[in-house]
C-alpha positions as CSV (number, residue, x, y, z in Angstrom):
1,M,-8.8,8.8,4.3
2,R,-6.1,7.2,6.2
3,A,-6.4,10.1,8.8
4,V,-10.1,9.8,9.5
5,L,-11.4,6.4,8.3
6,A,-10.8,4.4,11.6
7,L,-12.1,7.2,13.7
8,F,-15.1,7.4,11.5
9,L,-15.9,3.8,11.7
10,I,-15.8,3.7,15.6
11,D,-17.9,7.0,15.9
12,T,-21.1,6.0,17.4
13,A,-22.8,9.4,16.7
14,D,-21.8,10.2,13.2
15,G,-20.0,7.1,12.0
16,L,-20.8,3.4,11.8
17,G,-20.3,2.7,15.5
18,M,-18.0,-0.3,14.9
19,S,-15.9,-2.0,17.7
20,K,-12.2,-1.1,17.5
21,T,-11.0,-4.4,16.5
22,T,-13.5,-4.6,13.7
23,A,-12.5,-1.2,12.5
24,V,-8.8,-2.0,12.5
25,G,-9.7,-5.2,10.4
26,L,-11.7,-3.2,8.0
27,V,-9.2,-0.4,7.6
28,G,-6.5,-3.0,6.9
29,A,-8.7,-4.8,4.4
30,Y,-9.5,-1.5,2.6
31,L,-5.8,-0.5,2.5
32,S,-4.9,-4.0,1.3
33,A,-7.6,-3.9,-1.5
34,C,-6.0,-0.7,-2.7
35,Y,-2.8,-2.6,-3.4
36,L,-4.5,-5.9,-4.3
37,T,-6.2,-4.3,-7.2
38,A,-2.8,-3.0,-8.5
39,L,-2.3,-6.4,-10.1
40,P,-5.3,-6.3,-12.4
41,G,-4.6,-2.6,-12.8
42,G,-1.1,-3.3,-14.2
43,W,-2.4,-6.1,-16.3
44,I,-5.2,-3.9,-17.9
45,A,-2.5,-1.3,-18.8
46,D,-0.1,-3.9,-20.1
47,R,-2.6,-5.8,-22.3
48,L,-5.6,-3.5,-22.9
49,I,-5.4,0.3,-22.6
50,G,-2.0,1.4,-21.7
51,A,-0.7,2.9,-18.5
52,R,-1.8,6.6,-18.9
53,R,-5.3,5.8,-19.8
54,A,-5.6,3.3,-16.9
55,A,-4.3,6.0,-14.5
56,L,-6.9,8.4,-15.7
57,V,-9.8,5.9,-15.4
58,G,-8.5,5.1,-11.9
59,G,-8.6,8.6,-10.9
60,V,-12.2,9.0,-12.0
61,A,-13.2,5.9,-10.0
62,I,-11.4,7.2,-6.8
63,L,-13.4,10.6,-7.3
64,A,-16.6,8.6,-7.4
65,G,-15.7,6.7,-4.4
66,H,-15.0,9.9,-2.3
67,I,-18.4,11.4,-3.5
68,A,-20.2,8.1,-2.3
69,L,-18.7,8.6,1.1
70,A,-19.5,12.2,1.3
71,L,-23.2,11.5,0.5
72,E,-23.8,9.8,4.0
73,A,-25.7,6.9,2.6
74,G,-25.1,4.7,5.5
75,A,-23.1,1.4,5.6
76,A,-24.0,0.6,1.9
77,G,-22.7,3.9,0.7
78,V,-19.5,3.5,2.8
79,Y,-18.8,-0.1,1.4
80,A,-19.4,1.2,-2.1
81,G,-17.2,4.2,-1.7
82,L,-14.3,2.1,-0.4
83,V,-14.7,-0.5,-3.2
84,L,-14.6,2.4,-5.9
85,I,-11.6,4.0,-4.3
86,A,-9.8,0.6,-4.0
87,A,-10.5,-0.3,-7.6
88,G,-9.4,3.2,-8.8
89,T,-6.2,3.0,-6.8
90,G,-5.4,-0.3,-8.3
91,L,-5.5,1.3,-11.7
92,Q,-3.4,4.3,-10.6
93,K,-0.6,3.0,-8.4
94,P,1.3,0.6,-10.7
95,N,0.6,2.6,-13.8
96,M,1.9,6.0,-12.3
97,T,4.8,4.1,-11.0
98,A,5.6,2.3,-14.4
99,M,5.4,5.7,-16.1
100,V,8.2,6.9,-13.9
101,G,10.2,3.9,-15.0
102,K,9.5,4.7,-18.7
103,L,10.7,8.2,-18.2
104,Y,14.0,7.0,-16.7
105,A,14.3,3.8,-18.7
106,R,17.7,4.7,-20.2
107,Q,19.3,6.0,-17.0
108,A,21.7,4.1,-14.6
109,D,20.2,2.1,-11.7
110,G,21.4,4.9,-9.3
111,E,19.5,7.7,-11.2
112,R,16.4,5.6,-11.5
113,D,16.4,4.8,-7.7
114,A,16.9,8.4,-7.1
115,A,13.9,9.3,-9.4
116,Y,11.7,6.8,-7.5
117,S,12.8,8.3,-4.2
118,R,11.7,11.8,-5.6
119,F,8.4,10.3,-6.9
120,Y,7.8,8.6,-3.4
121,A,8.5,12.0,-1.7
122,S,6.1,13.8,-3.9
123,I,3.3,11.2,-3.2
124,N,3.9,11.7,0.5
125,A,4.0,15.6,0.2
126,G,0.5,15.4,-1.2
127,G,-0.5,12.7,1.6
128,L,0.8,15.3,4.1
129,A,-1.3,18.1,2.8
130,A,-4.3,15.9,2.6
131,T,-3.8,14.4,6.1
132,L,-3.7,17.9,7.7
133,L,-6.6,19.3,5.9
134,V,-8.9,16.3,5.8
135,G,-8.3,15.3,9.3
136,W,-8.9,18.9,10.6
137,L,-12.1,19.2,8.5
138,G,-13.4,15.8,9.8
139,L,-13.0,16.8,13.5
140,H,-14.3,20.2,13.2
141,F,-17.1,20.1,10.5
142,G,-17.9,16.4,10.1
143,W,-16.8,13.3,8.2
144,N,-18.9,14.1,5.2
145,V,-17.1,17.4,4.8
146,A,-13.7,15.7,5.0
147,F,-14.6,13.1,2.2
148,A,-16.0,16.0,0.1
149,A,-12.7,17.8,0.5
150,A,-11.0,14.7,-0.7
151,A,-13.2,14.5,-3.8
152,V,-12.4,18.1,-4.6
153,A,-8.6,17.4,-4.3
154,M,-8.9,14.3,-6.6
155,A,-10.7,16.3,-9.2
156,V,-7.9,18.9,-9.2
157,S,-5.3,16.2,-9.5
158,L,-7.0,14.7,-12.5
159,I,-6.9,18.1,-14.2
160,V,-3.2,18.4,-13.6
161,F,-2.5,14.8,-14.8
162,K,-4.5,15.4,-17.9
163,L,-2.5,18.6,-18.7
164,S,0.9,17.2,-17.9
165,G,3.1,17.5,-21.0
166,S,5.9,15.1,-20.2
167,L,3.4,12.3,-19.5
168,R,1.5,13.1,-22.9
169,E,4.8,12.4,-24.7
170,L,5.0,8.9,-23.5
171,A,3.7,6.2,-25.8
172,D,0.2,5.4,-24.4
173,G,-0.8,1.8,-25.6
174,P,-0.6,-1.8,-24.3
175,D,2.9,-3.2,-24.4
176,R,1.6,-6.7,-25.2
177,P,-1.9,-6.3,-26.6
178,L,-4.4,-9.0,-26.1
179,S,-5.2,-11.3,-29.0
180,R,-8.7,-12.2,-30.0
181,A,-8.2,-15.7,-28.7
182,E,-6.8,-14.5,-25.4
183,A,-9.7,-12.1,-25.0
184,H,-12.2,-14.9,-25.4
185,T,-10.5,-17.1,-23.0
186,L,-10.3,-14.3,-20.6
187,S,-14.0,-13.4,-20.9
188,V,-15.0,-17.0,-20.2
189,R,-12.7,-17.1,-17.1
190,V,-14.0,-13.7,-15.7
191,L,-17.6,-14.9,-16.1
192,L,-16.8,-18.3,-14.3
193,A,-14.9,-16.5,-11.5
194,V,-17.8,-13.9,-10.9
195,G,-20.3,-16.7,-11.0
196,A,-18.3,-18.7,-8.5
197,V,-17.9,-15.7,-6.1
198,L,-21.6,-15.0,-6.2
199,A,-22.5,-18.6,-5.5
200,I,-20.1,-18.9,-2.6
201,G,-21.5,-15.4,-1.2
202,V,-25.1,-16.7,-1.5
203,A,-24.4,-20.0,0.1
204,A,-22.5,-18.3,2.9
205,R,-25.2,-15.8,3.5
206,T,-27.9,-18.5,3.5
207,T,-26.1,-20.5,6.0
208,G,-25.3,-17.5,8.3
209,M,-21.5,-17.8,7.8
210,L,-21.2,-14.5,5.8
211,T,-19.9,-12.2,8.6
212,L,-17.7,-9.2,8.4
213,D,-14.9,-10.8,10.5
214,R,-14.9,-14.0,8.5
215,T,-14.9,-12.1,5.1
216,L,-11.8,-10.1,6.4
217,T,-10.0,-13.4,7.4
218,A,-10.8,-14.9,4.0
219,F,-9.6,-11.8,2.3
220,A,-6.3,-12.0,4.2
221,A,-5.8,-15.5,3.0
222,L,-6.4,-14.3,-0.7
223,T,-3.8,-11.6,-0.4
224,L,-1.1,-14.4,0.1
225,L,-2.5,-16.8,-2.5
226,V,-2.8,-14.3,-5.3
227,P,0.8,-13.2,-5.5
228,A,2.0,-16.8,-4.9
229,V,0.0,-17.7,-8.1
230,C,1.1,-14.7,-10.1
231,I,4.8,-15.1,-9.4
232,G,4.5,-18.8,-10.2
233,R,2.9,-18.2,-13.5
234,L,5.6,-15.6,-14.4
235,L,8.3,-18.2,-13.6
236,R,6.5,-20.7,-15.9
237,R,6.6,-18.3,-18.9
238,K,8.5,-20.2,-21.7
239,D,10.0,-17.2,-23.2
240,L,12.2,-16.4,-20.1
241,D,15.9,-16.7,-20.3
242,T,18.1,-18.0,-17.5
243,R,18.9,-14.6,-16.2
244,E,15.3,-13.5,-16.1
245,R,14.2,-16.6,-14.4
246,A,16.9,-16.1,-11.7
247,G,16.0,-12.5,-11.2
248,L,12.4,-13.5,-10.6
249,R,13.3,-16.1,-8.0
250,A,15.3,-13.5,-6.2
251,Y,12.4,-11.1,-6.6
252,A,10.2,-13.6,-4.8
253,K,12.5,-13.6,-1.8
254,L,12.5,-9.7,-1.7
255,F,8.7,-9.8,-2.0
256,A,8.5,-12.1,1.1
257,A,10.7,-9.7,3.0
258,A,8.6,-6.8,2.1
259,I,5.4,-8.4,3.4
260,A,7.1,-8.5,6.8
261,Y,7.6,-4.8,6.7
262,F,4.3,-3.8,5.4
263,C,2.6,-5.7,8.4
264,I,3.7,-2.8,10.3
265,L,3.6,0.2,8.2
266,D,-0.1,0.7,7.5
267,L,-1.1,-0.1,11.1
268,A,-0.4,3.5,11.5
269,A,-3.8,4.2,10.0
270,S,-5.7,2.1,12.3
271,S,-4.1,0.6,15.5
272,V,-1.5,3.4,16.0
273,Q,-4.1,6.0,15.2
274,L,-6.5,4.6,17.9
275,F,-3.6,4.2,20.4
276,A,-2.8,8.0,19.9
277,A,-6.4,8.9,20.4
278,D,-6.5,7.1,23.7
279,H,-3.0,7.4,25.2
280,V,-0.9,10.1,23.6
281,D,-0.8,13.7,24.8
282,M,-1.0,15.5,21.3
283,M,0.0,18.9,22.9
284,G,-3.3,20.5,21.5
285,L,-3.0,19.2,18.0
286,P,-5.8,17.2,16.3
287,V,-5.4,13.5,16.9
288,T,-5.8,13.0,13.2
289,W,-2.4,14.9,12.6
290,Q,-0.5,12.0,14.1
291,A,-0.9,10.3,10.8
292,A,1.0,13.4,9.2
293,L,4.2,12.4,11.1
294,N,4.9,9.6,8.4
295,P,4.7,11.8,5.3
296,I,6.6,14.6,7.0
297,M,9.5,12.2,7.9
298,T,9.4,10.7,4.3
299,V,9.5,14.1,2.8
300,A,12.3,15.2,5.0
301,F,14.6,12.2,4.4
302,A,13.7,11.2,0.8
303,G,16.0,14.0,-0.8
304,V,18.9,13.0,1.5
305,L,18.6,9.3,0.6
306,A,18.1,10.1,-3.1
307,A,21.5,12.0,-3.1
308,V,23.1,9.1,-1.2
309,W,21.9,6.5,-3.8
310,R,23.6,8.6,-6.5
311,K,26.9,8.5,-4.8
312,V,26.9,5.3,-2.7
313,K,26.5,1.9,-4.2
314,I,24.2,-0.1,-2.0
315,S,22.5,-3.3,-3.3
316,A,18.7,-3.7,-3.3
317,P,18.7,-6.7,-0.9
318,A,20.8,-4.6,1.6
319,K,18.3,-1.7,1.4
320,F,15.5,-4.3,2.0
321,S,17.3,-5.8,5.0
322,T,18.0,-2.2,6.5
323,G,14.3,-1.2,6.0
324,L,13.1,-4.3,7.8
325,V,15.2,-3.8,10.8
326,L,14.3,0.0,11.1
327,G,10.6,-0.9,10.7
328,G,10.8,-3.6,13.4
329,L,12.7,-1.3,15.7
330,S,9.9,1.3,15.4
331,F,7.3,-1.2,16.7
332,L,9.6,-2.4,19.4
333,L,9.8,1.3,20.5
334,L,6.1,1.6,20.5
335,A,5.7,-1.7,22.5
336,L,8.0,0.1,25.2
337,A,5.7,3.2,25.0
338,A,2.6,1.1,25.4
339,T,3.9,-0.4,28.6
340,R,4.0,3.2,30.0
341,A,0.5,4.1,28.7
342,T,-1.5,2.0,31.2
343,G,-4.9,3.1,32.5
344,G,-5.5,6.8,31.9
345,T,-1.8,7.7,31.4
346,H,-0.9,9.8,28.5
347,I,2.6,9.5,27.1
348,S,4.6,12.2,25.3
349,L,4.1,12.8,21.5
350,L,7.9,12.3,21.2
351,W,7.3,8.6,21.4
352,L,5.4,8.8,18.2
353,V,8.0,11.1,16.7
354,G,10.6,8.4,17.4
355,L,8.3,5.7,16.0
356,Y,7.9,7.5,12.7
357,V,11.6,8.4,12.3
358,L,12.4,4.8,12.3
359,L,9.4,3.6,10.3
360,S,9.6,6.2,7.6
361,T,13.3,5.8,7.2
362,G,12.7,2.1,6.8
363,E,10.1,2.8,4.3
364,L,12.4,4.9,2.2
365,F,15.1,2.3,2.2
366,L,12.6,-0.6,1.1
367,A,9.6,0.7,-0.8
368,P,11.2,2.9,-3.5
369,T,13.8,0.1,-3.9
370,G,11.1,-2.4,-4.4
371,L,9.4,-0.3,-7.1
372,S,12.8,0.2,-8.9
373,I,13.8,-3.5,-8.8
374,S,10.3,-4.4,-10.1
375,H,11.0,-2.4,-13.2
376,K,14.6,-3.7,-13.5
377,L,13.7,-7.4,-13.1
378,A,10.5,-7.4,-15.1
379,P,10.4,-9.7,-18.1
380,A,9.5,-8.2,-21.5
381,G,5.9,-7.0,-21.6
382,A,5.3,-7.3,-17.9
383,G,6.6,-4.1,-16.5
384,S,3.3,-2.8,-15.0
385,Q,2.4,-6.3,-13.9
386,L,5.5,-6.9,-11.8
387,T,5.1,-3.4,-10.4
388,G,1.6,-4.4,-9.5
389,I,2.9,-7.7,-8.0
390,F,5.1,-5.6,-5.7
391,F,2.1,-3.8,-4.4
392,L,0.7,-7.1,-3.6
393,A,3.3,-7.3,-0.8
394,V,1.7,-4.2,0.6
395,A,-1.8,-5.8,0.3
396,A,-0.7,-9.0,2.2
397,G,1.1,-7.1,4.7
398,D,-1.8,-4.8,5.3
399,A,-4.3,-7.7,5.6
400,I,-2.1,-10.0,7.7
401,G,-1.0,-7.1,10.1
402,S,-4.6,-6.1,10.6
403,Q,-5.7,-9.6,11.3
404,V,-2.9,-10.0,13.9
405,A,-4.2,-6.7,15.4
406,T,-7.8,-8.1,15.8
407,H,-6.2,-10.8,18.1
408,L,-3.4,-8.9,19.9
409,T,-3.5,-5.4,21.1
410,G,-1.1,-2.9,22.8
411,A,2.4,-3.9,23.8
412,A,1.9,-7.5,22.8
413,L,1.0,-6.6,19.2
414,Y,3.8,-4.2,18.8
415,L,6.3,-6.6,20.3
416,T,5.2,-9.5,18.1
417,L,5.3,-7.7,14.7
418,G,8.3,-5.6,15.5
419,G,10.3,-8.6,16.7
420,F,9.3,-10.6,13.6
421,A,10.4,-7.8,11.2
422,V,13.8,-7.5,13.0
423,L,14.5,-11.2,12.7
424,A,13.4,-11.2,9.1
425,G,15.8,-8.3,8.4
426,L,18.7,-10.0,10.0
427,A,17.9,-13.2,7.9
428,M,17.9,-11.1,4.7
429,T,21.2,-9.6,5.7
430,A,22.7,-13.1,5.7
431,A,21.2,-13.8,2.4
432,T,22.2,-10.4,0.8
433,P,25.4,-11.7,-1.0
434,R,23.5,-14.4,-2.8
435,L,20.7,-12.2,-3.7
436,R,23.0,-9.4,-5.0
437,L,24.4,-11.8,-7.6
438,L,20.9,-12.8,-8.8
439,T,19.5,-9.2,-8.9
440,G,22.6,-7.9,-10.7
441,G,23.6,-5.6,-7.9
């Protein structure tokens, strides 16, 4: 999906024929939604059906979404497919991650960090294979064939998941089941929320204010509001002890830093993808394969860093600050490349290789550490929820980064986001000693 979605959206012949800025905004919102839904996905597992069942239901929703995209049902089919995939991903991401935490719950921090690095590498290995195959199919046989191939791959992964012995051995039930009174209160609140959203949507459509660009802007604001409310509610839990509360406050700072990094990362699927199509000499390779550079680098470096974490003690805040600086430097490098790609000039593919070396290394410093620290600092009964909250940092970063990309392009975009990430990383470096104490190392 990441390899072909932006190209499909701007394709005037076989796609939706969107402008590049609108396509970048929609791709960012879609990727953001895949992570924003991780919060209710984690909550559903913690309070209703358990992590394994939630992940299985999510996989079925993703499969249905890919089928909807493959059916070529026009814009309505595309939007329906993206909604289904986003909802299913929200059920899968936090709960697959939480299951890794449960498998290594009794291991030391270094061993757990290494396990998350291996888990992260396995995800990227699958992403690499999917990017190469789906991208090639889309360019040579049509976008619907690419989406159909993604559906087949999802079906196979569901079968493998269902047959996995180690996962079947995990206890599969909610950690903190919902009481009848809580279920009644929740039902009322959900109905009120749905009614409010429908009323606002009808009013906006009636007055002509319901446009795609405004919807994407409102969605970006929502991605900041939701995590602020969620972390605030966790901090107000009366059953937290002093250590748990201090850990959550430190977690909030790490969360803010992660947003700055993720403003950059997923623009690879939209802005960088379109930049490569227009300005990079791909040396005969399909342009969709530029998206494969990220998982290639991630898989190549993940094992090395997993071994390092076992032998070298590096605090979570220090890993975060390093990841931020590396991510920022990647876009500063791209800003320099963009100044050379003026007019019809095509730059060397090596510029993108350099970009992804920095960006992927930064990702391996920050993202697996964020998943691990989420499990470590989670209060009782909120393991999947706090993991889901970490994914909200990706949601906010994706949405905000894509909104910036609808107003800035080229070198100005890369310089702005890259410079901000470097400054944020340096600020976190200064705060690392204090944060290390709060997170317990």
